[in-house]
C-alpha positions as CSV (number, residue, x, y, z in Angstrom):
1,M,19.7,160.2,216.8
2,H,20.5,160.0,220.5
3,P,17.3,159.3,222.5
4,E,17.7,162.4,224.7
5,I,18.2,164.6,221.7
6,K,15.2,163.1,220.0
7,L,13.0,163.7,223.1
8,A,14.3,167.2,223.5
9,R,13.4,167.9,219.8
10,E,9.9,166.4,220.2
11,N,9.3,168.5,223.3
12,A,10.5,171.7,221.6
13,E,8.4,171.0,218.5
14,R,5.3,170.3,220.7
15,N,5.9,173.5,222.8
16,L,6.4,175.5,219.6
17,R,3.1,174.2,218.2
18,E,1.3,175.0,221.4
19,G,2.9,178.5,221.5
20,L,1.9,179.3,218.0
21,D,-1.6,178.1,218.7
22,T,-1.7,180.4,221.7
23,E,-0.4,183.3,219.6
24,N,-3.1,182.7,217.0
25,Q,-5.8,182.6,219.7
26,L,-4.5,185.8,221.2
27,I,-4.8,187.5,217.8
28,K,-8.3,186.2,217.3
29,D,-9.3,187.3,220.8
30,Y,-7.8,190.7,220.4
31,L,-9.6,191.3,217.1
32,E,-12.9,189.9,218.3
33,G,-15.2,192.9,218.7
34,Y,-12.5,195.2,217.2
35,E,-14.0,198.5,216.1
36,F,-12.2,201.3,214.2
37,R,-12.9,204.7,215.7
38,G,-11.8,207.7,213.7
39,D,-12.7,211.4,213.2
40,G,-14.6,210.4,210.1
41,G,-16.7,207.9,211.9
42,D,-16.6,204.4,213.3
43,H,-16.5,201.1,211.5
44,T,-17.0,197.6,212.7
45,P,-15.4,195.0,210.4
46,N,-17.7,192.6,208.7
47,E,-16.9,188.9,208.7
48,F,-14.7,189.1,205.6
49,E,-12.8,192.1,206.9
50,E,-12.3,190.3,210.2
51,V,-10.7,187.3,208.4
52,L,-8.4,189.8,206.5
53,L,-7.4,191.4,209.8
54,I,-6.6,188.1,211.5
55,D,-4.6,187.0,208.5
56,A,-2.7,190.2,208.3
57,V,-1.9,190.4,212.0
58,G,-1.0,186.7,212.0
59,G,1.3,187.1,209.0
60,L,3.1,190.1,210.7
61,A,3.4,188.2,214.0
62,G,5.0,185.3,212.2
63,D,7.4,187.4,210.1
64,E,11.0,186.7,211.2
65,K,12.2,190.3,210.7
66,F,9.3,191.6,212.8
67,R,9.8,189.0,215.5
68,A,13.5,189.9,215.7
69,L,12.7,193.6,215.9
70,V,10.2,193.0,218.7
71,A,12.7,190.8,220.6
72,K,15.4,193.5,220.2
73,N,13.0,196.2,221.4
74,E,12.0,194.1,224.4
75,S,15.6,193.5,225.3
76,L,16.2,197.3,225.2
77,R,13.1,197.9,227.3
78,R,14.4,195.5,229.9
79,L,17.9,197.0,229.9
80,L,16.4,200.5,230.3
81,D,14.2,199.3,233.2
82,S,17.2,197.8,234.9
83,L,19.2,201.1,234.8
84,P,18.9,203.9,237.3
85,Q,16.8,206.8,236.3
86,R,18.6,210.0,235.4
């Protein structure tokens, strides 16, 4: 493999790992202290439920279809923001 391509690949892999680590930390930070508030009462997840929430949100955030949908929606938001108002 050409040295520049190898270096580019190594940098991209490192940046991806760092980005995924940051995503995981954002998920944990968001869910830390999460409390459900509903008409039937409130609920603070116990330690086990917190692990389940982190796993579920992390799994969704890593799903290719979900990420593609989020990217598409973000592109549409940017497009709408760039167009004049009616």
